Each structure stands twice: as structure tokens, then as C-alpha cells.
N, C-alpha and C positions, 0 to 999 in steps of 0.2 A: 288688461284682460281680467276677467273675474271667474270665480268658481262658485259652486253652491254647496252648502252643508246639507246634512241629512234632513234638516227641517225645511229645506227649500229656500233658506235665506241666502242672499247674494253676499259673498265675501270677497274682498280684493285678493288677487293672486299675490303671493309673496316672492319677491325677487330672490333667487338663490343666494345672492350676495348678502342678503339680510338674515339668513338663517341663524347667524351667530348673534343676532340682536345688535347691541351697541358695539360689539367687538368687530367692527367693519371699518373700512376706509373708503375714501372717495373712489378708489380703484379696486374695490372688491375686498377680499380677505387679506391682502398683503398690505404692508405699510403700517404706520402707527395707528393705535386705536383712537377712535373719535369719541369725545365726551358726548353724553346723551343730549345735552342742550344744543348740540350742533346738528342733530339729526333733522332731516326734512320732515314735513308733516306726514308723508307717506311712510317714511322709515319709522317714525314714532308710532304711527297707527299699527304697523306690523309688529313692533316690539311689544306694545300693550296687548295685542291679540295673542302673542306667544306666551304671555304671562297670565292669561285669564284662568281663574280657578277651575272652570269646567274643562280645561285642557289638561288638568293634572293627571287624569286617567282617561285612556281612550274609551270610546263608545264600545261596549261589548257586543259581539255579534250573537244573534239568537241561537245559532248552532253551538255556541260556546257555553250557554247557560241553560240549565234545566228549569224551565218555568212551569209551575203547576197549571194545567189547562184552564181551571176555573179562574185563576188569578189573571192569566193572559186574556181571557175573555172579558173580564171586568175592565181591564186597562184598555183594551182595544175598543170596547164600547164607549168608554170615556173619551178616547181620542177622536171618535167619530163625531162628537158633538161640537168640535171646535175647528176653525180654519187653520189655526196655528197649534201645532202639536204640543208645544210647551204649556199651553193653556190648560192641558189635561194633567199637569203635574200634581196638583192638589188631590183631585179624585183618584189618581193613580196611587198616590201615597196612602190615601184612605183605604184603598183596596189592599195594599200591602199590610197595613196595620190591622185591618180586620182579619186578614188571613193568618198572620203570624202572632197577633197580639201586640206587636210593636214594629217600628220601622227598622227591621234588622238589616245589617250590611248586605246579606245575601238577598233579602227581599228587595232592597233598593237597587241592587245590581240587576236583578231579574226585571224590575220595572224599567230600568234604563235600557236594557236590551230590547224590550218590546217597543219602547217609545223612540229609540234611536238617539238618546241623549247620554251624556256621561253620568256615572254614578255621583260624581262630585256635584253636579248641578242639582240633582234631586236631593242630595244630602244638604245642600245649602238651603233649599226650600223647606225641608223638614225641620231643620234646626231653627228656623225663623219663627215657627208657629208653636204656641204652647200645647196645643192639643195633639201634636205628633210626639210620640215617645221614641227616643233613640236608645233606650235601655229597656230590658224586660220589665213588665209590670204584672201585677196580679190579674187573675182571670176576670174579676169584676172590678170595673173602674168607677169610683165614686168621687165626683168633683162637687164639693160643697161651696156654693157661692157665699162669699163673706164681704161683698161690697156694701155700700151704705144702707140700702133698703133691707137686705137680708141681715146685716149686722145689727141694725136697730131692732130686729125681731128675733134676736137670739142665735144668729148663725154660728157665733164662736162656740156656744155651748153644744149646738148640733154637731159641729165638726169634732169637738172633743169627745162627744158621746160615740160618734162613728169610730173614732180611733180606739176607744176603749173596747167597743163591741167587736171590732175586727182585729185587734191586737197590733195596731199600727202606731209607730212612734209619733206623738203629736208634733214634735219639733220638725221632723221630716215632712209631715203632712202640711205644715204651715209654709214650707219653703218649696221644694221641688216635688213634693209628694213622697209617700212612703208605702212600702209593701208589707203585707202581713207575713209572718214567718212561714205559714203554710202555703203561700203563693196564691191564696184565694182572692185577696183584696188589694187594691191600690186606692189609697185615699189621699186627696189633695184639697187644700183650701184654694179656691179659685177666685180671681179678682172680680169678674162680672160675667154672668151667663145670660144677661138680658131678659130676665123673667121676673121683674120686680113685683108684678101683680100676684105672684104666688110665693112671695118671700115668707119664711126662709125656705129655700129650695135647693135641690141638688140635681146634677146630671148623673144618672146611674146607667152605665152601659149605653151611653149616647142618647138617652131619653130623659126628658124633664119630669120631675116629680115635686109637688109642693102644694100647699105649705106643709112642711114636715115638722111634726111635734116630737119633743124629746123622747116620749115614751113609745114612739113608733120606730126608733132607730134599731133596737134589738130585733124587732119583727122584720125589718128590711134585711138585716144581715142573715137571719135564720132562713128567710125565703130565698135569698140569693144562693145560700149554700145548697138548697134543695132544687135550684134551677127554676124557681117560680118567679112570677112577676112580683117585684118588691112591694109596690103600693098601687094596685090596679085602680083603686078608687081615686087616686090623686095623680094619675098619669095624664099629662097635658094633652096627649093624643085623644083622650076620652072626653075632653071638654066640649061643650056645645057652643055653637055660634051664637052671636047676639040675636035675641028674639024669643028667649024663654025656653021652657022645657020642650016645646015642640020643634025647636030648631034642630037641623041635622048635625051629626057629629062632624068634627073637623077631620078632613082627610089628610093623611100625612104619608110621606114616602120615606121609609126608614133608610133607604139607600141613597137619598139625596146628598 
């Protein structure tokens, strides 16, 4: 006999005699304990399922969690795109990060309640990808690419200049990223952002800008402090398609 989890996946029913995992005997819970290498395939499967990381914390119910309406709407919209709910994990986490500035424990729990998965599952996804932040970061996030193409065009100097202008520790920026004392900026040297044609470049608040000259860095920081577009003339969203000056501008979806 089988049951279904909240995502609709079929899971085998677990014999009550196996609830204690390997601490069972051929006659149930009485008798001597059996070594795990003597378990049947079904018993082993049940034991592994009971030890899954996503079972560490139960799925929170929506009535137990206060989810901001706009965040819930974003997550449910993402869920509607996929036949399997867990496929919406990444856009759901993006929604959390954009709402709170980082993937906070409470934000992850809220997303888990909406999706019907455990917080541990979403935590495991968020911890795998570099672009998700599991600690608070500055209001403006600057990721300076320093892979080969950008490095050859002076990315190390660009990163250092950003650190100086924003007041971020260069050592922290080179590793997991660093925050400015005023909480305005998060600066990180990033391995590759896939925009070699505009090297040296940076992702600033999730948008690509480049090539960035050293003497433009202070301007970027000043404009960000004022809430302005940092380098509108070098925003990749403003680039034209192949075909010359008459070609239409590239259409982008900032929420993709």
C-alpha cells in the first residue's frame, strides 16, 4: 500500500514495525536488534526515508505562518509554471531574497508553508547556489566578475576600487563578500557572470553593467546612495540587437 506526500509523489507506506528504523527484529519491536546490513530492501528504503534531511522539520501549515500577501502571490505565481511544485524552489527563494534582502530563516519558512515543503529542503537549495544569501547583506549588491576575460581587463583593480569607495574589506570581498559598515553595500568578487563581451563588468542589484572604467566606480557608488541608476549608458538592458543603430532595444524581464 502507498501514500502520497504533499507534492503528489507516491511514497511507500511504512510498516509500524519499522518506525524505530534498525532497532527492529523479525518479529517486530521485541527480540534482539538487527544489524542494518540484515535489513530487507523495503526496510532499508524505509530507514533511508526516515533519515532524509527534508524530514528534519515538518512542513509548516499556512495558518501557522504569517506570509506577506505580496510574497505569497509571487511564490504561488512561480508554482503555477511547473508541473512539479519543487521546480519552483529557485524562483520562490528569489522572491524571498528580493522581499527581505536575503534568504532569512523566517522567509524560508514562509516559502515552505506556501509551497508545502519543509524549510530544510529550501535551505538545502539556497545553500547550494552562490547568488542566494543566507546572511544579511547590504542594500545594494555589487558582484564584480574577476574571471579570465574580466581579470585581463583589470577586474582586480575595479573590485579594489569598489571596496575603497563603499568601505568594504577587500579580503572579505574576495572570499564570501563583505558589507559596508553603514549597511548600504555588499561587494563580492564573483567567479564568472557570463558577460565576457563587456569585460570588466559587474552585476549591480541583479543587472549587468560594463565595461566599467576605474574612474566610474565612485560615480556608481554615489548614484546608488541616491537611489539612481548607477551607469545607465552601460546597462546591458539598453544595448541594441545586432543590425546597427536602427535595431530595437533588447527586451528584458527583471523578474525572470
